[in-house]
N, CA and C atoms of all chains as a GROMACS GRO file, in nm:
protein
  651
    1MET      N    1  22.254  17.075  25.646
    1MET     CA    2  22.143  17.065  25.551
    1MET      C    3  22.025  16.995  25.616
    2ASN      N    4  22.053  16.881  25.680
    2ASN     CA    5  21.946  16.807  25.743
    2ASN      C    6  21.889  16.880  25.864
    3LYS      N    7  21.980  16.945  25.939
    3LYS     CA    8  21.937  17.021  26.056
    3LYS      C    9  21.849  17.140  26.014
    4ASN      N   10  21.881  17.199  25.896
    4ASN     CA   11  21.804  17.311  25.845
    4ASN      C   12  21.660  17.271  25.816
    5ILE      N   13  21.646  17.155  25.752
    5ILE     CA   14  21.512  17.105  25.720
    5ILE      C   15  21.434  17.077  25.848
    6LEU      N   16  21.501  17.023  25.948
    6LEU     CA   17  21.435  16.994  26.075
    6LEU      C   18  21.387  17.122  26.143
    7PHE      N   19  21.474  17.227  26.138
    7PHE     CA   20  21.437  17.355  26.197
    7PHE      C   21  21.314  17.413  26.128
    8ASN      N   22  21.314  17.410  25.994
    8ASN     CA   23  21.199  17.462  25.920
    8ASN      C   24  21.073  17.385  25.956
    9LEU      N   25  21.084  17.254  25.971
    9LEU     CA   26  20.968  17.172  26.005
    9LEU      C   27  20.913  17.210  26.141
   10VAL      N   28  21.005  17.231  26.237
   10VAL     CA   29  20.960  17.269  26.371
   10VAL      C   30  20.889  17.403  26.368
   11VAL      N   31  20.946  17.500  26.293
   11VAL     CA   32  20.883  17.632  26.283
   11VAL      C   33  20.745  17.622  26.221
   12LEU      N   34  20.732  17.543  26.113
   12LEU     CA   35  20.603  17.528  26.046
   12LEU      C   36  20.499  17.465  26.138
   13VAL      N   37  20.538  17.361  26.210
   13VAL     CA   38  20.442  17.293  26.299
   13VAL      C   39  20.398  17.388  26.410
   14THR      N   40  20.494  17.466  26.465
   14THR     CA   41  20.458  17.560  26.571
   14THR      C   42  20.362  17.667  26.520
   15LEU      N   43  20.391  17.722  26.402
   15LEU     CA   44  20.304  17.826  26.346
   15LEU      C   45  20.165  17.770  26.318
   16GLY      N   46  20.157  17.648  26.264
   16GLY     CA   47  20.028  17.588  26.237
   16GLY      C   48  19.949  17.563  26.363
   17PHE      N   49  20.018  17.522  26.470
   17PHE     CA   50  19.951  17.499  26.598
   17PHE      C   51  19.889  17.626  26.652
   18PHE      N   52  19.970  17.733  26.658
   18PHE     CA   53  19.916  17.858  26.715
   18PHE      C   54  19.814  17.921  26.622
   19GLY      N   55  19.832  17.906  26.492
   19GLY     CA   56  19.733  17.960  26.398
   19GLY      C   57  19.599  17.892  26.412
   20SER      N   58  19.601  17.759  26.430
   20SER     CA   59  19.474  17.689  26.446
   20SER      C   60  19.409  17.723  26.579
   21ILE      N   61  19.492  17.749  26.681
   21ILE     CA   62  19.434  17.792  26.810
   21ILE      C   63  19.364  17.926  26.795
   22VAL      N   64  19.429  18.020  26.722
   22VAL     CA   65  19.368  18.152  26.702
   22VAL      C   66  19.237  18.140  26.626
   23ILE      N   67  19.239  18.060  26.518
   23ILE     CA   68  19.119  18.046  26.436
   23ILE      C   69  19.006  17.981  26.515
   24LEU      N   70  19.040  17.877  26.592
   24LEU     CA   71  18.937  17.810  26.672
   24LEU      C   72  18.879  17.903  26.777
   25SER      N   73  18.966  17.984  26.844
   25SER     CA   74  18.915  18.073  26.947
   25SER      C   75  18.825  18.180  26.888
   26THR      N   76  18.860  18.234  26.769
   26THR     CA   77  18.772  18.335  26.709
   26THR      C   78  18.640  18.271  26.666
   27GLN      N   79  18.643  18.147  26.620
   27GLN     CA   80  18.520  18.083  26.579
   27GLN      C   81  18.431  18.050  26.700
   28LEU      N   82  18.495  18.012  26.812
   28LEU     CA   83  18.413  17.971  26.927
   28LEU      C   84  18.354  18.091  26.999
   29THR      N   85  18.426  18.206  26.997
   29THR     CA   86  18.375  18.322  27.069
   29THR      C   87  18.296  18.417  26.980
   30TYR      N   88  18.261  18.373  26.858
   30TYR     CA   89  18.186  18.459  26.768
   30TYR      C   90  18.041  18.468  26.813
   31SER      N   91  17.994  18.592  26.828
   31SER     CA   92  17.854  18.608  26.868
   31SER      C   93  17.784  18.698  26.767
   32PRO      N   94  17.678  18.652  26.704
   32PRO     CA   95  17.609  18.732  26.602
   32PRO      C   96  17.544  18.858  26.659
   33THR      N   97  17.502  18.856  26.786
   33THR     CA   98  17.433  18.973  26.839
   33THR      C   99  17.528  19.092  26.851
   34LEU      N  100  17.652  19.066  26.890
   34LEU     CA  101  17.747  19.175  26.907
   34LEU      C  102  17.775  19.242  26.773
   35THR      N  103  17.802  19.164  26.668
   35THR     CA  104  17.832  19.224  26.537
   35THR      C  105  17.711  19.296  26.480
   36SER      N  106  17.589  19.246  26.506
   36SER     CA  107  17.472  19.314  26.453
   36SER      C  108  17.452  19.449  26.522
   37ILE      N  109  17.486  19.456  26.653
   37ILE     CA  110  17.478  19.586  26.723
   37ILE      C  111  17.574  19.686  26.660
   38ILE      N  112  17.698  19.642  26.632
   38ILE     CA  113  17.798  19.733  26.575
   38ILE      C  114  17.755  19.780  26.437
   39SER      N  115  17.706  19.686  26.353
   39SER     CA  116  17.674  19.726  26.216
   39SER      C  117  17.554  19.819  26.212
   40THR      N  118  17.454  19.795  26.298
   40THR     CA  119  17.341  19.888  26.299
   40THR      C  120  17.383  20.025  26.352
   41TYR      N  121  17.479  20.029  26.445
   41TYR     CA  122  17.530  20.159  26.490
   41TYR      C  123  17.594  20.235  26.375
   42TYR      N  124  17.675  20.165  26.293
   42TYR     CA  125  17.739  20.232  26.179
   42TYR      C  126  17.636  20.287  26.082
   43VAL      N  127  17.536  20.203  26.047
   43VAL     CA  128  17.440  20.245  25.946
   43VAL      C  129  17.355  20.361  25.998
   44GLU      N  130  17.325  20.364  26.128
   44GLU     CA  131  17.238  20.470  26.179
   44GLU      C  132  17.312  20.601  26.203
   45HIS      N  133  17.444  20.597  26.215
   45HIS     CA  134  17.519  20.719  26.247
   45HIS      C  135  17.603  20.768  26.131
   46ILE      N  136  17.565  20.734  26.008
   46ILE     CA  137  17.640  20.781  25.891
   46ILE      C  138  17.632  20.932  25.879
   47SER      N  139  17.519  20.992  25.922
   47SER     CA  140  17.503  21.137  25.907
   47SER      C  141  17.604  21.214  25.990
   48LEU      N  142  17.666  21.152  26.090
   48LEU     CA  143  17.769  21.221  26.170
   48LEU      C  144  17.895  21.247  26.088
   49THR      N  145  17.921  21.164  25.988
   49THR     CA  146  18.047  21.175  25.916
   49THR      C  147  18.042  21.274  25.801
   50GLY      N  148  17.923  21.313  25.757
   50GLY     CA  149  17.915  21.404  25.644
   50GLY      C  150  17.925  21.336  25.510
   51ALA      N  151  17.911  21.204  25.507
   51ALA     CA  152  17.917  21.130  25.382
   51ALA      C  153  17.787  21.053  25.364
   52LEU      N  154  17.748  21.035  25.238
   52LEU     CA  155  17.628  20.957  25.210
   52LEU      C  156  17.661  20.812  25.177
   53ASN      N  157  17.783  20.787  25.132
   53ASN     CA  158  17.825  20.653  25.095
   53ASN      C  159  17.868  20.577  25.220
   54ALA      N  160  17.797  20.469  25.251
   54ALA     CA  161  17.822  20.400  25.378
   54ALA      C  162  17.960  20.336  25.380
   55VAL      N  163  18.004  20.283  25.265
   55VAL     CA  164  18.134  20.215  25.262
   55VAL      C  165  18.247  20.314  25.290
   56VAL      N  166  18.242  20.431  25.224
   56VAL     CA  167  18.346  20.531  25.245
   56VAL      C  168  18.340  20.587  25.386
   57ALA      N  169  18.218  20.600  25.441
   57ALA     CA  170  18.204  20.650  25.577
   57ALA      C  171  18.270  20.556  25.677
   58ILE      N  172  18.250  20.425  25.657
   58ILE     CA  173  18.313  20.330  25.749
   58ILE      C  174  18.464  20.326  25.730
   59LEU      N  175  18.508  20.326  25.602
   59LEU     CA  176  18.652  20.312  25.576
   59LEU      C  177  18.731  20.432  25.623
   60LEU      N  178  18.678  20.552  25.603
   60LEU     CA  179  18.758  20.672  25.630
   60LEU      C  180  18.725  20.738  25.763
   61ASP      N  181  18.614  20.701  25.826
   61ASP     CA  182  18.580  20.770  25.949
   61ASP      C  183  18.577  20.675  26.069
   62PHE      N  184  18.488  20.575  26.066
   62PHE     CA  185  18.480  20.484  26.181
   62PHE      C  186  18.605  20.397  26.190
   63ARG      N  187  18.659  20.360  26.074
   63ARG     CA  188  18.776  20.271  26.072
   63ARG      C  189  18.892  20.341  26.001
   64GLY      N  190  18.932  20.458  26.051
   64GLY     CA  191  19.038  20.534  25.986
   64GLY      C  192  19.172  20.464  25.995
   65TYR      N  193  19.193  20.390  26.103
   65TYR     CA  194  19.321  20.319  26.117
   65TYR      C  195  19.338  20.212  26.010
   66ASP      N  196  19.228  20.156  25.963
   66ASP     CA  197  19.236  20.054  25.858
   66ASP      C  198  19.290  20.115  25.729
   67THR      N  199  19.239  20.234  25.694
   67THR     CA  200  19.287  20.299  25.572
   67THR      C  201  19.431  20.346  25.587
   68LEU      N  202  19.465  20.391  25.709
   68LEU     CA  203  19.605  20.431  25.733
   68LEU      C  204  19.699  20.313  25.712
   69GLY      N  205  19.661  20.196  25.766
   69GLY     CA  206  19.745  20.079  25.745
   69GLY      C  207  19.750  20.036  25.600
   70GLU      N  208  19.637  20.055  25.530
   70GLU     CA  209  19.631  20.018  25.389
   70GLU      C  210  19.731  20.099  25.305
   71ILE      N  211  19.732  20.233  25.326
   71ILE     CA  212  19.824  20.312  25.246
   71ILE      C  213  19.968  20.295  25.293
   72LEU      N  214  19.987  20.261  25.421
   72LEU     CA  215  20.124  20.232  25.468
   72LEU      C  216  20.176  20.102  25.407
   73VAL      N  217  20.085  20.007  25.381
   73VAL     CA  218  20.127  19.882  25.316
   73VAL      C  219  20.181  19.911  25.176
   74ILE      N  220  20.110  19.996  25.101
   74ILE     CA  221  20.157  20.031  24.966
   74ILE      C  222  20.292  20.104  24.974
   75PHE      N  223  20.304  20.194  25.070
   75PHE     CA  224  20.428  20.270  25.086
   75PHE      C  225  20.546  20.179  25.117
   76VAL      N  226  20.526  20.086  25.212
   76VAL     CA  227  20.635  19.996  25.252
   76VAL      C  228  20.669  19.902  25.137
   77THR      N  229  20.566  19.858  25.062
   77THR     CA  230  20.592  19.768  24.950
   77THR      C  231  20.675  19.836  24.842
   78ILE      N  232  20.640  19.960  24.810
   78ILE     CA  233  20.716  20.032  24.708
   78ILE      C  234  20.860  20.057  24.756
   79SER      N  235  20.876  20.088  24.886
   79SER     CA  236  21.011  20.107  24.938
   79SER      C  237  21.094  19.981  24.926
   80GLY      N  238  21.031  19.866  24.959
   80GLY     CA  239  21.106  19.741  24.951
   80GLY      C  240  21.143  19.703  24.809
   81ILE      N  241  21.048  19.720  24.716
   81ILE     CA  242  21.076  19.685  24.576
   81ILE      C  243  21.184  19.777  24.520
   82SER      N  244  21.176  19.907  24.554
   82SER     CA  245  21.279  20.000  24.508
   82SER      C  246  21.416  19.962  24.562
   83LEU      N  247  21.420  19.919  24.687
   83LEU     CA  248  21.547  19.880  24.747
   83LEU      C  249  21.604  19.755  24.680
   84LEU      N  250  21.515  19.662  24.642
   84LEU     CA  251  21.564  19.534  24.589
   84LEU      C  252  21.598  19.542  24.440
   85ILE      N  253  21.502  19.588  24.357
   85ILE     CA  254  21.522  19.580  24.213
   85ILE      C  255  21.514  19.714  24.145
   86GLY      N  256  21.511  19.825  24.220
   86GLY     CA  257  21.485  19.954  24.157
   86GLY      C  258  21.607  20.024  24.101
   87ARG      N  259  21.726  19.980  24.139
   87ARG     CA  260  21.843  20.056  24.095
   87ARG      C  261  21.890  20.009  23.958
   88LYS      N  262  21.967  20.095  23.893
   88LYS     CA  263  22.021  20.058  23.762
   88LYS      C  264  22.138  19.964  23.782
   89GLN      N  265  22.132  19.850  23.719
   89GLN     CA  266  22.228  19.740  23.735
   89GLN      C  267  22.233  19.691  23.877
   90MET      N  268  20.756  20.168  21.880
   90MET     CA  269  20.756  20.029  21.925
   90MET      C  270  20.617  19.969  21.902
   91THR      N  271  20.511  20.042  21.938
   91THR     CA  272  20.376  19.993  21.916
   91THR      C  273  20.322  20.049  21.784
   92SER      N  274  20.209  19.994  21.743
   92SER     CA  275  20.154  20.032  21.613
   92SER      C  276  20.081  20.166  21.620
   93ARG      N  277  20.047  20.217  21.503
   93ARG     CA  278  19.979  20.345  21.497
   93ARG      C  279  19.835  20.333  21.548
   94ILE      N  280  19.777  20.214  21.533
   94ILE     CA  281  19.639  20.194  21.581
   94ILE      C  282  19.632  20.209  21.732
   95VAL      N  283  19.728  20.146  21.802
   95VAL     CA  284  19.728  20.152  21.949
   95VAL      C  285  19.747  20.295  21.995
   96LYS      N  286  19.838  20.369  21.928
   96LYS     CA  287  19.863  20.508  21.969
   96LYS      C  288  19.739  20.594  21.948
   97THR      N  289  19.672  20.578  21.835
   97THR     CA  290  19.555  20.663  21.807
   97THR      C  291  19.440  20.632  21.903
   98ILE      N  292  19.412  20.503  21.923
   98ILE     CA  293  19.299  20.467  22.009
   98ILE      C  294  19.325  20.508  22.153
   99SER      N  295  19.450  20.488  22.201
   99SER     CA  296  19.478  20.526  22.340
   99SER      C  297  19.474  20.678  22.356
  100ARG      N  298  19.517  20.752  22.252
  100ARG     CA  299  19.507  20.898  22.262
  100ARG      C  300  19.362  20.944  22.270
  101MET      N  301  19.271  20.870  22.203
  101MET     CA  302  19.130  20.906  22.211
  101MET      C  303  19.068  20.868  22.344
  102ILE      N  304  19.113  20.758  22.405
  102ILE     CA  305  19.040  20.701  22.519
  102ILE      C  306  19.096  20.746  22.653
  103ILE      N  307  19.223  20.792  22.655
  103ILE     CA  308  19.287  20.827  22.783
  103ILE      C  309  19.217  20.945  22.854
  104PRO      N  310  19.175  21.053  22.783
  104PRO     CA  311  19.106  21.161  22.857
  104PRO      C  312  18.980  21.116  22.928
  105PHE      N  313  18.906  21.022  22.870
  105PHE     CA  314  18.784  20.974  22.935
  105PHE      C  315  18.816  20.889  23.056
  106ILE      N  316  18.926  20.812  23.049
  106ILE     CA  317  18.968  20.735  23.168
  106ILE      C  318  19.005  20.830  23.281
  107PHE      N  319  19.078  20.937  23.248
  107PHE     CA  320  19.115  21.034  23.351
  107PHE      C  321  18.991  21.101  23.410
  108LEU      N  322  18.896  21.136  23.321
  108LEU     CA  323  18.775  21.203  23.368
  108LEU      C  324  18.695  21.114  23.462
  109PHE      N  325  18.682  20.987  23.426
  109PHE     CA  326  18.607  20.893  23.511
  109PHE      C  327  18.676  20.873  23.645
  110GLY      N  328  18.810  20.863  23.643
  110GLY     CA  329  18.883  20.844  23.768
  110GLY      C  330  18.872  20.965  23.859
  111VAL      N  331  18.885  21.086  23.804
  111VAL     CA  332  18.876  21.207  23.886
  111VAL      C  333  18.735  21.225  23.939
  112TYR      N  334  18.635  21.190  23.856
  112TYR     CA  335  18.496  21.194  23.906
  112TYR      C  336  18.477  21.099  24.023
  113MET      N  337  18.537  20.981  24.011
  113MET     CA  338  18.518  20.883  24.118
  113MET      C  339  18.589  20.926  24.246
  114ILE      N  340  18.701  20.999  24.233
  114ILE     CA  341  18.767  21.049  24.354
  114ILE      C  342  18.686  21.162  24.417
  115LEU      N  343  18.642  21.259  24.334
  115LEU     CA  344  18.578  21.379  24.390
  115LEU      C  345  18.438  21.351  24.443
  116PHE      N  346  18.366  21.253  24.384
  116PHE     CA  347  18.231  21.222  24.429
  116PHE      C  348  18.228  21.094  24.511
  117GLY      N  349  18.342  21.056  24.571
  117GLY     CA  350  18.348  20.930  24.643
  117GLY      C  351  18.260  20.928  24.767
  118HIS      N  352  18.232  21.046  24.827
  118HIS     CA  353  18.157  21.047  24.952
  118HIS      C  354  18.006  21.050  24.931
  119ILE      N  355  17.959  21.071  24.807
  119ILE     CA  356  17.813  21.074  24.786
  119ILE      C  357  17.768  20.972  24.682
  120SER      N  358  17.859  20.900  24.621
  120SER     CA  359  17.819  20.800  24.522
  120SER      C  360  17.916  20.683  24.533
  121PRO      N  361  17.882  20.568  24.475
  121PRO     CA  362  17.976  20.455  24.483
  121PRO      C  363  18.113  20.489  24.425
  122GLY      N  364  18.214  20.438  24.492
  122GLY     CA  365  18.351  20.470  24.451
  122GLY      C  366  18.432  20.509  24.571
  123GLY      N  367  18.533  20.590  24.551
  123GLY     CA  368  18.618  20.633  24.661
  123GLY      C  369  18.756  20.667  24.612
  124GLY      N  370  18.841  20.704  24.706
  124GLY     CA  371  18.975  20.748  24.667
  124GLY      C  372  19.059  20.637  24.607
  125PHE      N  373  19.052  20.519  24.668
  125PHE     CA  374  19.138  20.409  24.623
  125PHE      C  375  19.101  20.367  24.480
  126GLN      N  376  18.971  20.348  24.456
  126GLN     CA  377  18.928  20.302  24.325
  126GLN      C  378  18.957  20.406  24.218
  127GLY      N  379  18.926  20.533  24.248
  127GLY     CA  380  18.952  20.638  24.150
  127GLY      C  381  19.101  20.653  24.121
  128GLY      N  382  19.183  20.640  24.224
  128GLY     CA  383  19.327  20.647  24.203
  128GLY      C  384  19.378  20.536  24.114
  129VAL      N  385  19.323  20.415  24.132
  129VAL     CA  386  19.365  20.303  24.048
  129VAL      C  387  19.321  20.326  23.903
  130ILE      N  388  19.202  20.387  23.882
  130ILE     CA  389  19.156  20.410  23.744
  130ILE      C  390  19.246  20.513  23.676
  131VAL      N  391  19.282  20.622  23.746
  131VAL     CA  392  19.372  20.720  23.688
  131VAL      C  393  19.508  20.657  23.657
  132ALA      N  394  19.554  20.570  23.746
  132ALA     CA  395  19.682  20.503  23.722
  132ALA      C  396  19.674  20.411  23.601
  133MET      N  397  19.557  20.349  23.577
  133MET     CA  398  19.542  20.267  23.457
  133MET      C  399  19.554  20.352  23.331
  134GLY      N  400  19.503  20.476  23.335
  134GLY     CA  401  19.521  20.566  23.221
  134GLY      C  402  19.668  20.597  23.196
  135VAL      N  403  19.741  20.625  23.304
  135VAL     CA  404  19.884  20.654  23.289
  135VAL      C  405  19.958  20.532  23.235
  136ILE      N  406  19.921  20.412  23.284
  136ILE     CA  407  19.988  20.290  23.238
  136ILE      C  408  19.957  20.264  23.092
  137LEU      N  409  19.834  20.296  23.048
  137LEU     CA  410  19.800  20.281  22.906
  137LEU      C  411  19.886  20.375  22.821
  138ALA      N  412  19.908  20.497  22.871
  138ALA     CA  413  19.995  20.590  22.798
  138ALA      C  414  20.137  20.537  22.791
  139ILE      N  415  20.186  20.477  22.900
  139ILE     CA  416  20.322  20.422  22.900
  139ILE      C  417  20.333  20.306  22.802
  140VAL      N  418  20.229  20.221  22.799
  140VAL     CA  419  20.231  20.106  22.709
  140VAL      C  420  20.231  20.152  22.564
  141ALA      N  421  20.150  20.254  22.533
  141ALA     CA  422  20.136  20.295  22.394
  141ALA      C  423  20.255  20.377  22.346
  142TYR      N  424  20.307  20.467  22.429
  142TYR     CA  425  20.407  20.563  22.384
  142TYR      C  426  20.547  20.537  22.440
  143GLY      N  427  20.564  20.432  22.518
  143GLY     CA  428  20.697  20.403  22.569
  143GLY      C  429  20.722  20.463  22.705
  144GLU      N  430  20.823  20.413  22.771
  144GLU     CA  431  20.851  20.453  22.909
  144GLU      C  432  20.917  20.589  22.919
  145ASP      N  433  20.970  20.639  22.806
  145ASP     CA  434  21.051  20.760  22.812
  145ASP      C  435  20.970  20.885  22.848
  146ILE      N  436  20.836  20.881  22.825
  146ILE     CA  437  20.757  21.001  22.850
  146ILE      C  438  20.743  21.029  22.998
  147ILE      N  439  20.766  20.930  23.085
  147ILE     CA  440  20.742  20.952  23.228
  147ILE      C  441  20.866  20.919  23.311
  148GLU      N  442  20.972  20.873  23.248
  148GLU     CA  443  21.090  20.828  23.322
  148GLU      C  444  21.155  20.943  23.398
  149ARG      N  445  21.154  21.064  23.338
  149ARG     CA  446  21.224  21.176  23.405
  149ARG      C  447  21.143  21.233  23.521
  150TYR      N  448  21.012  21.198  23.532
  150TYR     CA  449  20.932  21.246  23.644
  150TYR      C  450  20.928  21.146  23.759
  151LYS      N  451  21.016  21.047  23.757
  151LYS     CA  452  21.004  20.938  23.854
  151LYS      C  453  21.029  20.987  23.998
  152SER      N  454  21.127  21.077  24.016
  152SER     CA  455  21.154  21.126  24.152
  152SER      C  456  21.038  21.210  24.204
  153GLU      N  457  20.974  21.288  24.114
  153GLU     CA  458  20.859  21.367  24.157
  153GLU      C  459  20.743  21.277  24.198
  154ILE      N  460  20.722  21.168  24.122
  154ILE     CA  461  20.614  21.076  24.157
  154ILE      C  462  20.640  21.011  24.292
  155SER      N  463  20.766  20.974  24.318
  155SER     CA  464  20.799  20.917  24.449
  155SER      C  465  20.774  21.017  24.561
  156LEU      N  466  20.809  21.145  24.534
  156LEU     CA  467  20.788  21.248  24.636
  156LEU      C  468  20.639  21.266  24.665
  157ILE      N  469  20.556  21.266  24.559
  157ILE     CA  470  20.411  21.278  24.578
  157ILE      C  471  20.358  21.161  24.660
  158GLU      N  472  20.413  21.042  24.633
  158GLU     CA  473  20.367  20.923  24.704
  158GLU      C  474  20.399  20.932  24.853
  159ILE      N  475  20.520  20.981  24.885
  159ILE     CA  476  20.556  20.994  25.027
  159ILE      C  477  20.475  21.104  25.094
  160LEU      N  478  20.454  21.216  25.021
  160LEU     CA  479  20.378  21.327  25.079
  160LEU      C  480  20.232  21.288  25.102
  161GLY      N  481  20.179  21.193  25.022
  161GLY     CA  482  20.043  21.147  25.045
  161GLY      C  483  20.028  21.081  25.180
  162VAL      N  484  20.124  20.994  25.214
  162VAL     CA  485  20.122  20.931  25.346
  162VAL      C  486  20.133  21.037  25.456
  163ALA      N  487  20.224  21.133  25.437
  163ALA     CA  488  20.244  21.236  25.539
  163ALA      C  489  20.118  21.320  25.559
  164PHE      N  490  20.051  21.359  25.448
  164PHE     CA  491  19.931  21.441  25.460
  164PHE      C  492  19.816  21.364  25.526
  165PHE      N  493  19.811  21.231  25.498
  165PHE     CA  494  19.706  21.152  25.562
  165PHE      C  495  19.725  21.149  25.713
  166ILE      N  496  19.851  21.132  25.758
  166ILE     CA  497  19.877  21.131  25.902
  166ILE      C  498  19.852  21.268  25.963
  167VAL      N  499  19.885  21.375  25.886
  167VAL     CA  500  19.860  21.510  25.937
  167VAL      C  501  19.709  21.534  25.951
  168MET      N  502  19.630  21.482  25.856
  168MET     CA  503  19.485  21.494  25.871
  168MET      C  504  19.434  21.419  25.992
  169GLY      N  505  19.499  21.306  26.026
  169GLY     CA  506  19.462  21.237  26.149
  169GLY      C  507  19.500  21.317  26.272
  170LEU      N  508  19.618  21.380  26.268
  170LEU     CA  509  19.664  21.459  26.383
  170LEU      C  510  19.581  21.586  26.400
  171PHE      N  511  19.516  21.632  26.293
  171PHE     CA  512  19.437  21.754  26.301
  171PHE      C  513  19.321  21.740  26.399
  172GLY      N  514  19.272  21.614  26.416
  172GLY     CA  515  19.169  21.592  26.515
  172GLY      C  516  19.216  21.621  26.657
  173ILE      N  517  19.345  21.599  26.683
  173ILE     CA  518  19.399  21.629  26.816
  173ILE      C  519  19.407  21.780  26.837
  174PHE      N  520  19.440  21.854  26.728
  174PHE     CA  521  19.457  21.998  26.742
  174PHE      C  522  19.326  22.069  26.775
  175ILE      N  523  19.212  22.013  26.728
  175ILE     CA  524  19.084  22.077  26.758
  175ILE      C  525  19.018  22.016  26.880
  176GLY      N  526  19.091  21.933  26.955
  176GLY     CA  527  19.041  21.889  27.083
  176GLY      C  528  18.971  21.756  27.084
  177LYS      N  529  18.976  21.683  26.973
  177LYS     CA  530  18.915  21.549  26.972
  177LYS      C  531  19.027  21.446  26.972
  178SER      N  532  18.992  21.323  26.936
  178SER     CA  533  19.092  21.217  26.936
  178SER      C  534  19.154  21.202  26.796
  179PHE      N  535  19.252  21.113  26.789
  179PHE     CA  536  19.320  21.087  26.662
  179PHE      C  537  19.223  21.023  26.564
  180PHE      N  538  19.216  21.077  26.442
  180PHE     CA  539  19.125  21.030  26.337
  180PHE      C  540  18.979  21.044  26.377
  181SER      N  541  18.946  21.148  26.453
  181SER     CA  542  18.806  21.170  26.486
  181SER      C  543  18.735  21.231  26.365
  182SER      N  544  18.604  21.239  26.375
  182SER     CA  545  18.525  21.284  26.261
  182SER      C  546  18.545  21.433  26.236
  183LEU      N  547  18.582  21.469  26.113
  183LEU     CA  548  18.610  21.608  26.080
  183LEU      C  549  18.514  21.665  25.976
  184ASP      N  550  18.416  21.585  25.930
  184ASP     CA  551  18.331  21.625  25.817
  184ASP      C  552  18.414  21.658  25.694
  185ALA      N  553  18.523  21.589  25.674
  185ALA     CA  554  18.614  21.622  25.564
  185ALA      C  555  18.658  21.496  25.492
  186ILE      N  556  18.559  21.410  25.463
  186ILE     CA  557  18.596  21.284  25.399
  186ILE      C  558  18.644  21.308  25.256
  187TRP      N  559  18.596  21.416  25.190
  187TRP     CA  560  18.638  21.439  25.052
  187TRP      C  561  18.785  21.477  25.046
  188ILE      N  562  18.838  21.545  25.151
  188ILE     CA  563  18.981  21.576  25.151
  188ILE      C  564  19.063  21.448  25.163
  189LEU      N  565  19.019  21.358  25.252
  189LEU     CA  566  19.089  21.229  25.265
  189LEU      C  567  19.081  21.150  25.135
  190ASN      N  568  18.964  21.158  25.066
  190ASN     CA  569  18.951  21.088  24.939
  190ASN      C  570  19.050  21.140  24.836
  191ILE      N  571  19.066  21.273  24.829
  191ILE     CA  572  19.158  21.330  24.731
  191ILE      C  573  19.301  21.290  24.763
  192ILE      N  574  19.339  21.294  24.892
  192ILE     CA  575  19.475  21.256  24.931
  192ILE      C  576  19.502  21.110  24.896
  193ILE      N  577  19.407  21.022  24.929
  193ILE     CA  578  19.426  20.879  24.901
  193ILE      C  579  19.430  20.855  24.751
  194GLY      N  580  19.347  20.928  24.676
  194GLY     CA  581  19.347  20.910  24.531
  194GLY      C  582  19.480  20.944  24.468
  195ILE      N  583  19.537  21.061  24.505
  195ILE     CA  584  19.667  21.101  24.450
  195ILE      C  585  19.776  21.002  24.490
  196LYS      N  586  19.770  20.958  24.616
  196LYS     CA  587  19.874  20.870  24.666
  196LYS      C  588  19.868  20.732  24.600
  197VAL      N  589  19.748  20.678  24.586
  197VAL     CA  590  19.735  20.545  24.526
  197VAL      C  591  19.770  20.550  24.376
  198CYS      N  592  19.731  20.658  24.310
  198CYS     CA  593  19.764  20.673  24.168
  198CYS      C  594  19.915  20.671  24.147
  199SER      N  595  19.988  20.753  24.223
  199SER     CA  596  20.134  20.755  24.207
  199SER      C  597  20.196  20.622  24.250
  200GLY      N  598  20.136  20.558  24.350
  200GLY     CA  599  20.191  20.430  24.395
  200GLY      C  600  20.178  20.321  24.290
  201ILE      N  601  20.061  20.312  24.225
  201ILE     CA  602  20.042  20.208  24.123
  201ILE      C  603  20.131  20.234  24.002
  202VAL      N  604  20.146  20.362  23.964
  202VAL     CA  605  20.234  20.394  23.851
  202VAL      C  606  20.379  20.358  23.884
  203LEU      N  607  20.418  20.382  24.010
  203LEU     CA  608  20.555  20.344  24.052
  203LEU      C  609  20.575  20.193  24.049
  204PHE      N  610  20.473  20.119  24.094
  204PHE     CA  611  20.479  19.972  24.084
  204PHE      C  612  20.508  19.930  23.940
  205TYR      N  613  20.426  19.986  23.848
  205TYR     CA  614  20.441  19.945  23.708
  205TYR      C  615  20.580  19.980  23.654
  206MET      N  616  20.627  20.101  23.688
  206MET     CA  617  20.758  20.143  23.635
  206MET      C  618  20.870  20.056  23.691
  207LEU      N  619  20.862  20.022  23.819
  207LEU     CA  620  20.966  19.938  23.878
  207LEU      C  621  20.969  19.800  23.813
  208PHE      N  622  20.851  19.740  23.792
  208PHE     CA  623  20.851  19.604  23.739
  208PHE      C  624  20.886  19.602  23.592
  209ILE      N  625  20.850  19.706  23.516
  209ILE     CA  626  20.885  19.704  23.374
  209ILE      C  627  21.035  19.725  23.357
  210ARG      N  628  21.099  19.798  23.448
  210ARG     CA  629  21.245  19.810  23.439
  210ARG      C  630  21.311  19.676  23.468
  211TRP      N  631  21.255  19.605  23.565
  211TRP     CA  632  21.311  19.475  23.601
  211TRP      C  633  21.303  19.378  23.482
  212GLU      N  634  21.192  19.385  23.406
  212GLU     CA  635  21.180  19.301  23.288
  212GLU      C  636  21.290  19.334  23.187
  213TYR      N  637  21.316  19.462  23.167
  213TYR     CA  638  21.419  19.502  23.071
  213TYR      C  639  21.555  19.447  23.111
  214ILE      N  640  21.590  19.463  23.241
  214ILE     CA  641  21.721  19.417  23.286
  214ILE      C  642  21.733  19.266  23.270
  215ASP      N  643  21.619  19.196  23.293
  215ASP     CA  644  21.623  19.051  23.283
  215ASP      C  645  21.644  19.006  23.138
  216ASN      N  646  21.589  19.083  23.043
  216ASN     CA  647  21.601  19.041  22.904
  216ASN      C  648  21.741  19.062  22.848
  217ASP      N  649  21.813  19.160  22.901
  217ASP     CA  650  21.944  19.192  22.843
  217ASP      C  651  22.046  19.082  22.869
   0.00000   0.00000   0.00000
């Protein structure tokens, strides 16, 4: 019992350490010029996608992998819930 | 189980919810909205029907809804692979955002309805 609590504590401290390192590195290497170049590229090239709505153009064309992951998340969630509580009795 | 007022009002309001959701899916590429939002609105109409009229009206279609949900994922990946067949990269621009919107709308609608059906069954089992 006591060893279990110690293990959980070690895991939590390790995760917090690496998570704060990731957050700090993304904050320190953030450059506004790079993101402004990307966003102006998206807004100027919407006509390539055949859509007038900029949000849908980015979600389904420039960032198609994001939408693929989004619908896979719903699929995996439904599979897990069905496996856990979906059966009769 | 529910009152006559709820049944009458939901019978009047459900066609308009479906109409608004389908409009939002089909016109997602030229006006605000999109497949995900329209699918959720259509699913809210289905959930309102389940709340008003009971779970029995849709319980026997549960396997078909699950099949539609799985086929939605498969068709989305096939649409991504179609870019390879015409010589471009995976998920390249096909000028076919409305097809992706329709696929995502159907898939999200069936997914949200399945969520609701799974959790309402769990409530029943817990109460017994």
